[in-house]
C-alpha positions as CSV (number, residue, x, y, z in Angstrom):
1,X,-10.8,27.3,7.2
2,X,-11.0,26.4,10.8
3,X,-9.4,23.4,12.5
4,X,-12.5,21.3,12.8
5,X,-13.1,21.6,9.0
6,X,-9.5,20.6,8.3
7,X,-9.8,17.6,10.5
8,X,-13.0,16.5,8.8
9,X,-11.3,16.8,5.5
10,X,-8.1,14.9,6.5
11,X,-9.7,12.0,8.4
12,X,-11.1,10.2,5.2
13,X,-7.7,10.5,3.5
14,X,-6.0,9.0,6.6
15,X,-8.5,6.1,6.7
16,X,-8.1,5.4,3.0
17,X,-4.3,5.5,3.4
18,X,-4.3,3.0,6.3
19,X,-6.6,0.7,4.5
20,X,-4.5,0.8,1.4
21,X,-1.3,0.0,3.4
22,X,-2.9,-2.8,5.3
23,X,-4.3,-4.4,2.1
24,X,-0.9,-4.2,0.4
25,X,1.0,-5.6,3.4
26,X,-1.5,-8.5,3.6
27,X,-1.1,-9.1,-0.1
28,X,2.7,-9.2,0.2
29,X,2.4,-11.7,3.1
30,X,0.1,-13.9,1.1
31,X,2.4,-14.0,-2.0
32,X,5.2,-16.5,-2.3
33,X,7.2,-14.3,-4.6
34,X,6.9,-10.9,-6.4
35,X,7.7,-9.9,-10.0
36,X,10.3,-7.2,-9.7
37,X,11.5,-6.5,-6.1
38,X,11.8,-8.7,-3.1
39,X,9.0,-8.8,-0.6
40,X,11.2,-7.1,2.1
41,X,12.0,-4.2,-0.3
42,X,8.3,-3.8,-1.1
43,X,7.4,-3.7,2.6
44,X,10.0,-0.9,3.2
45,X,8.7,1.1,0.2
46,X,5.1,0.8,1.3
47,X,5.9,1.8,4.9
48,X,8.3,4.6,4.3
49,X,7.1,6.1,1.0
50,X,3.5,5.9,2.2
51,X,0.7,6.5,-0.4
52,X,3.0,6.6,-3.4
53,X,4.7,3.3,-2.4
54,X,1.3,1.6,-1.9
55,X,0.1,2.8,-5.3
56,X,3.4,1.8,-7.0
57,X,3.1,-1.7,-5.5
58,X,-0.5,-2.1,-6.8
59,X,0.4,-0.9,-10.2
60,X,3.7,-2.8,-10.6
61,X,2.9,-6.1,-8.8
62,X,-0.9,-6.2,-9.3
63,X,-3.1,-8.4,-7.2
64,X,-2.3,-11.8,-8.7
65,X,0.0,-14.5,-7.2
66,X,2.7,-15.1,-9.8
67,X,3.5,-18.7,-8.9
68,X,0.8,-20.0,-11.2
69,X,2.3,-18.2,-14.3
């Protein structure tokens, strides 16, 4: 596989990853509290563990604000 083909395969993955991180960070900013970990710990996990941290946040915390529970 040549370099141009590799770049064309990697670009969509990078774009999806950046979108996922931004959505999760905006979701954390919007929430007043989280279920399991503090907001600052989640931010560190999402930034440093990358795609796995983003997916873990989405699975564990979900998309709902938990103040109304």
